[in-house]
C-alpha positions as CSV (number, residue, x, y, z in Angstrom):
1,M,0.1,0.0,0.3
2,K,1.1,3.4,-1.0
3,N,2.5,5.7,1.8
4,I,1.7,9.8,2.1
5,Y,3.7,11.7,4.3
6,I,3.3,15.2,4.7
7,I,6.2,16.6,6.6
8,T,6.6,20.3,8.2
9,G,9.9,21.8,9.4
10,A,10.7,19.4,6.7
11,N,14.1,21.2,6.1
12,G,15.2,21.5,9.7
13,F,17.0,19.4,11.6
14,L,15.3,16.5,12.6
15,G,13.0,17.3,9.0
16,N,15.9,16.1,6.6
17,N,16.9,13.5,8.0
18,I,13.3,11.7,8.7
19,V,12.7,12.5,4.8
20,R,16.0,10.8,4.3
21,L,15.0,7.7,5.8
22,L,11.4,8.0,4.4
23,E,13.2,8.1,0.8
24,K,14.8,4.7,1.3
25,N,11.4,3.3,0.1
26,N,10.3,4.2,-3.3
27,E,6.8,2.9,-2.1
28,N,6.8,6.5,-0.4
29,E,5.7,9.9,-1.2
30,I,6.9,13.1,0.9
31,R,5.3,16.5,0.8
32,A,7.8,18.8,2.1
33,L,6.7,21.8,3.7
34,V,9.3,24.3,3.5
35,L,8.8,28.6,4.9
36,P,8.6,31.3,2.2
37,N,12.2,32.9,1.5
38,D,13.4,29.7,4.1
39,K,17.3,27.9,2.2
40,I,16.6,24.5,1.2
41,D,19.9,23.5,1.2
42,A,19.0,20.3,4.1
43,L,16.4,19.2,0.4
44,K,18.8,19.3,-1.8
45,G,18.7,15.7,-3.7
46,L,16.7,14.2,-2.1
47,K,13.2,12.6,-3.1
48,C,10.4,14.4,-2.1
49,E,8.1,17.7,-4.0
50,K,8.5,20.6,-1.5
51,F,5.7,23.3,-1.0
52,L,5.9,26.7,-0.3
53,G,3.8,27.4,3.6
54,D,3.3,29.2,6.7
55,V,1.9,26.7,9.5
56,T,0.4,30.0,10.8
57,K,-1.6,30.9,7.2
58,I,-3.7,28.1,7.4
59,E,-4.6,29.3,2.9
60,T,-1.0,28.3,2.4
61,L,-1.5,24.8,3.5
62,K,-3.8,24.1,1.2
63,D,-1.8,22.3,-1.9
64,I,0.7,20.3,0.3
65,F,-3.0,19.0,2.4
66,N,-4.4,18.7,-1.4
67,I,-5.3,14.6,-2.2
68,D,-7.8,13.0,-4.4
69,E,-10.2,11.0,-2.7
70,S,-9.6,8.3,-4.3
71,V,-5.8,8.2,-4.2
72,K,-7.1,8.4,0.0
73,E,-8.7,5.0,-0.3
74,K,-6.0,3.1,-0.7
75,T,-3.3,5.2,0.4
76,N,-1.5,5.7,4.5
77,I,-1.5,9.4,5.3
78,Y,1.1,10.7,8.3
79,V,1.2,14.0,8.7
80,I,4.5,14.6,11.4
81,H,4.3,18.2,12.4
82,C,8.6,18.8,12.8
83,A,7.8,22.8,12.5
84,S,8.5,24.7,15.7
85,I,10.8,27.6,16.9
86,V,13.2,26.4,19.7
87,Y,13.4,29.6,21.9
88,L,15.9,30.2,24.5
89,D,15.1,33.2,26.2
90,S,12.1,32.8,28.8
91,K,10.8,36.6,27.8
92,Y,7.4,36.0,25.2
93,N,7.8,36.0,22.3
94,E,4.4,36.1,20.1
95,R,5.6,34.4,17.1
96,V,7.2,31.7,18.9
97,Y,3.3,31.3,20.5
98,Q,2.2,31.5,17.2
99,V,4.5,29.1,15.6
100,N,3.9,26.5,18.2
101,V,0.9,26.4,19.7
102,E,-1.7,28.1,17.1
103,G,0.4,26.6,13.5
104,T,-0.3,23.1,15.2
105,K,-4.0,23.7,16.0
106,N,-3.9,24.5,12.1
107,I,-1.8,21.7,11.2
108,I,-4.4,19.4,12.8
109,K,-7.7,21.3,11.0
110,K,-6.4,20.2,7.8
111,T,-4.8,16.8,9.4
112,K,-8.9,15.9,10.4
113,E,-9.9,17.6,6.6
114,I,-7.7,14.2,5.1
115,N,-8.8,11.3,7.7
116,A,-5.0,11.5,7.6
117,K,-2.4,10.5,11.5
118,L,-1.0,13.4,13.6
119,I,3.1,12.7,14.5
120,Y,3.2,15.4,17.3
121,V,7.3,16.1,17.7
122,S,6.9,18.0,21.0
123,S,10.0,17.7,23.0
124,V,11.1,16.7,26.6
125,H,11.1,20.0,28.1
126,A,7.2,20.0,28.1
127,I,7.1,17.0,30.5
128,E,7.0,18.7,34.1
129,E,10.3,17.6,36.0
130,K,9.8,15.8,39.3
131,L,10.5,15.7,42.5
132,N,13.9,14.0,44.1
133,H,14.8,13.2,41.0
134,E,12.5,10.7,39.9
135,V,12.0,8.9,36.6
136,M,9.6,10.9,34.4
137,D,7.2,9.0,32.1
138,E,5.3,10.8,29.5
139,N,2.7,10.3,31.8
140,A,2.3,14.0,32.5
141,S,-0.3,16.7,33.3
142,F,1.4,18.7,30.3
143,D,0.3,22.2,32.4
144,P,2.4,24.7,31.3
145,D,2.0,27.2,34.2
146,K,4.4,24.2,36.0
147,I,7.2,24.6,33.0
148,V,10.1,26.6,32.9
149,G,10.9,28.1,29.7
150,L,8.6,29.8,27.2
151,Y,9.7,27.1,23.9
152,A,8.6,24.3,27.0
153,K,5.8,25.9,27.7
154,T,4.2,26.3,24.1
155,K,5.6,22.2,24.0
156,A,3.3,21.8,26.9
157,E,0.2,24.0,25.9
158,T,0.5,22.3,22.2
159,T,1.1,18.7,23.9
160,R,-1.8,18.7,26.1
161,Y,-4.4,20.4,22.9
162,V,-3.5,17.4,20.6
163,F,-4.6,14.6,23.4
164,N,-7.6,16.7,23.9
165,E,-7.8,16.7,20.5
166,V,-7.6,13.1,20.4
167,K,-10.1,12.2,23.9
168,N,-13.2,15.0,22.6
169,N,-13.1,15.2,18.8
170,N,-11.6,11.8,17.4
171,L,-8.0,13.2,16.1
172,N,-5.4,10.3,15.3
173,A,-2.4,11.0,16.6
174,C,0.1,10.5,18.5
175,V,3.5,12.3,20.6
176,V,6.4,12.2,20.4
177,F,8.8,13.8,22.8
178,P,13.3,13.9,21.9
179,S,15.6,14.8,23.9
180,G,18.9,16.9,22.5
181,L,19.6,16.2,19.4
182,L,22.6,16.0,18.4
183,G,24.2,14.8,14.9
184,V,24.3,14.8,10.9
185,N,23.0,17.0,8.7
186,D,22.1,20.2,11.0
187,F,22.4,22.4,8.4
188,T,20.7,25.1,10.4
189,N,23.5,24.7,12.7
190,T,21.3,24.8,16.1
191,N,22.2,26.4,19.1
192,M,23.9,23.4,20.5
193,T,25.4,21.9,17.4
194,V,27.5,25.4,17.4
195,L,28.5,25.0,20.9
196,I,29.7,21.2,20.8
197,K,32.2,22.4,17.4
198,K,33.5,25.1,19.1
199,I,34.1,22.2,22.3
200,L,35.3,19.6,19.6
201,N,37.6,22.5,18.5
202,E,38.9,23.2,21.7
203,K,37.2,26.3,21.9
204,V,34.7,26.8,25.0
205,P,35.9,25.0,28.4
206,L,33.1,23.8,30.3
207,L,33.0,23.4,33.8
208,T,29.7,21.9,35.6
209,E,28.2,20.0,37.3
210,G,25.5,17.5,35.5
211,G,25.3,16.5,32.7
212,Y,22.3,16.7,29.4
213,D,20.3,13.7,27.7
214,F,21.0,13.9,23.7
215,V,20.0,11.8,21.3
216,D,21.4,11.2,17.6
217,V,19.0,13.1,15.2
218,R,18.5,10.2,13.0
219,D,17.5,7.6,15.9
220,V,14.8,10.4,17.1
221,A,13.9,10.6,12.9
222,R,13.3,6.6,13.0
223,G,11.6,6.6,16.1
224,V,9.3,9.2,14.3
225,I,8.7,6.7,11.5
226,N,7.6,4.1,13.7
227,A,5.4,5.9,15.6
228,C,3.6,6.6,12.3
229,T,3.3,3.1,12.4
230,K,3.4,1.4,15.4
231,G,2.4,4.1,17.6
232,K,-0.7,3.8,19.2
233,K,-3.8,6.5,18.9
234,G,-3.3,8.9,21.8
235,E,-0.2,7.4,23.5
236,G,3.1,9.7,23.6
237,Y,6.8,8.1,23.7
238,I,10.1,10.1,24.9
239,L,12.8,9.1,22.1
240,S,16.4,9.9,24.6
241,G,19.7,8.5,24.4
242,E,21.8,9.3,26.4
243,Y,22.7,11.0,30.2
244,V,25.9,13.0,29.7
245,T,27.8,14.3,32.6
246,I,30.4,17.3,32.2
247,K,32.7,18.1,34.5
248,T,32.1,19.5,38.9
249,A,33.0,22.7,39.2
250,P,33.2,23.5,43.3
251,Y,32.7,27.5,42.9
252,L,28.8,27.1,41.5
253,S,25.7,25.7,42.1
254,K,24.1,23.3,39.9
255,E,21.6,26.4,38.6
256,A,24.3,28.3,38.3
257,I,26.7,26.6,35.6
258,A,23.6,26.4,33.5
259,I,23.8,29.5,33.8
260,L,27.1,30.1,33.5
261,I,26.8,27.2,30.2
262,S,24.3,29.5,29.0
263,N,26.2,32.2,28.9
264,I,28.8,31.2,26.8
265,E,26.6,30.0,24.0
266,Y,25.1,33.7,24.0
267,M,28.6,35.7,24.4
268,A,29.6,32.7,21.0
269,C,26.4,33.9,19.4
270,D,26.8,37.2,20.3
271,R,23.3,38.0,21.9
272,S,24.1,39.5,25.2
273,D,21.0,40.7,25.6
274,L,19.9,37.7,26.9
275,Y,22.4,36.7,29.6
276,K,21.5,36.3,32.7
277,P,22.8,36.8,36.7
278,I,24.5,34.2,38.5
279,R,25.8,34.1,42.1
280,S,29.0,32.0,43.3
281,N,29.0,29.6,46.1
282,I,28.5,31.8,49.1
283,D,30.9,29.7,51.2
284,N,33.4,29.1,48.1
285,P,33.2,32.2,46.3
286,L,34.8,33.2,43.1
287,R,36.5,36.5,43.4
288,S,37.6,38.9,40.4
289,P,40.9,37.9,39.2
290,G,39.6,34.5,38.5
291,L,36.2,35.6,36.9
292,R,38.4,38.4,34.9
293,H,40.7,35.4,33.6
294,L,37.7,33.1,33.0
295,A,36.4,36.1,31.0
296,W,39.7,36.0,29.3
297,N,40.3,32.5,28.3
298,V,36.4,31.7,27.1
299,G,37.1,34.8,25.1
300,E,40.0,33.2,23.5
301,R,38.6,30.3,22.1
302,L,35.8,32.4,21.2
303,G,37.4,34.7,19.3
304,V,35.2,37.6,20.6
305,S,36.3,41.5,21.8
306,L,37.8,41.8,25.4
307,A,35.4,44.5,25.3
308,K,32.4,41.7,24.9
309,R,34.0,39.8,26.9
310,A,33.9,42.0,29.9
311,V,30.2,42.7,28.8
312,F,30.2,39.3,29.4
313,I,31.4,38.8,32.8
314,K,30.3,41.3,34.6
315,S,26.7,40.3,33.5
316,S,26.9,37.0,34.6
317,F,28.4,38.0,37.6
318,P,27.1,41.8,38.9
319,H,27.4,40.9,42.7
320,E,31.3,39.4,42.7
321,L,32.2,42.3,40.1
322,E,29.8,45.0,41.8
323,N,33.0,47.4,41.9
324,A,34.0,47.0,38.7
325,T,33.7,49.5,35.9
326,L,33.8,47.7,32.4
327,E,36.1,50.0,31.3
328,Y,38.0,48.5,34.2
329,L,37.4,44.8,33.2
330,K,38.6,44.8,30.0
331,L,41.8,46.6,30.7
332,N,42.8,44.0,33.3
333,L,41.5,40.1,32.2
334,R,44.8,39.5,31.4
335,D,47.0,40.2,34.7
336,Q,49.5,38.4,37.0
337,V,46.9,38.5,40.1
338,P,46.8,34.6,41.4
339,S,43.5,33.4,41.1
340,Q,40.9,30.7,41.8
341,I,41.1,30.7,37.4
342,P,44.9,30.6,36.2
343,I,45.2,32.5,32.5
344,D,44.7,29.8,30.3
345,V,46.6,30.0,27.3
346,P,45.0,28.3,24.3
347,D,48.1,27.7,22.0
348,K,49.6,25.5,25.0
349,G,47.3,22.8,24.1
350,D,45.7,22.8,27.6
351,Y,41.7,24.1,27.3
352,R,40.7,23.0,30.5
353,F,40.0,25.2,33.6
354,H,42.1,24.6,36.4
355,L,40.7,25.3,39.8
356,E,43.7,25.1,42.3
357,T,44.5,27.6,43.7
358,D,43.6,28.3,47.0
359,N,40.5,30.2,47.3
360,S,42.4,32.7,49.9
361,N,43.6,35.4,47.4
362,S,42.3,38.7,47.4
363,D,40.7,40.7,45.4
């Protein structure tokens, strides 16, 4: 029996990997939805028909969902909804909400019109974290008020809407919840890919307690395709990989280190407007010399100016650097004062931060 796959966000990281797997079967007709003016390098040479459309404008979805009635009778039709905006900030952004929530509602309307099966690509971030490190599962309330971050909130709200449509309006759908995607064919250079590349190229040292669950994007693509044929109506499936731990730092809490890592990523992407403040451990604080050297070390690996390094470290540690001006920091990032984080010259081949000096150094 012939299969028709309608894939939104087909030129994205996950979307193009799904297309690559589906095109191996000649029985599959693949329809790829792409935003007008979006780059389509990820789909170059792949066996799919491209349609221009915007999930927030339902009238632009007419062509990709146009299937002759005689074809429907002898064809399996699947709608894989990957399109969304990954948004790192917590501030409200109307475009993010329109795409992630209202856009999905439009996709659901069109899916029901052609009596297709929907696979909605949500996120593990839509699932409320449990206390005391309990294992998370797919049986969640998907209450956006219990979720942190706008992106995660939109995913939770939309997931709940999908399940309500299944229960109340007979929508044929299941939901997948991928964790952190890594892997091949990332033509859009997602934030995580950019950061990992810098780490592999010895550009960014990470010092953190804890870790994150990463999964190969190809495994998620296979999971999505399996959900088309094997996923049960009204069920959800976490698609995760392996929990990867990263080096511990004694001066910061887990939460503070997570923010520091985000701030480093923001500096790499020149998004100083997204910096969030951190405070080191009260009983074991980071002092001004160490923080200045931290800014110099990270900046050397990212190739950013001294002025931007000063803004990064001042914004990240406003309490510790309360009395330091940006001009002072810019001129004193690399000095000879002993510190918890010594100057670590990149060309010596050691890109780790060494936190070994006695914490009793003066400011």
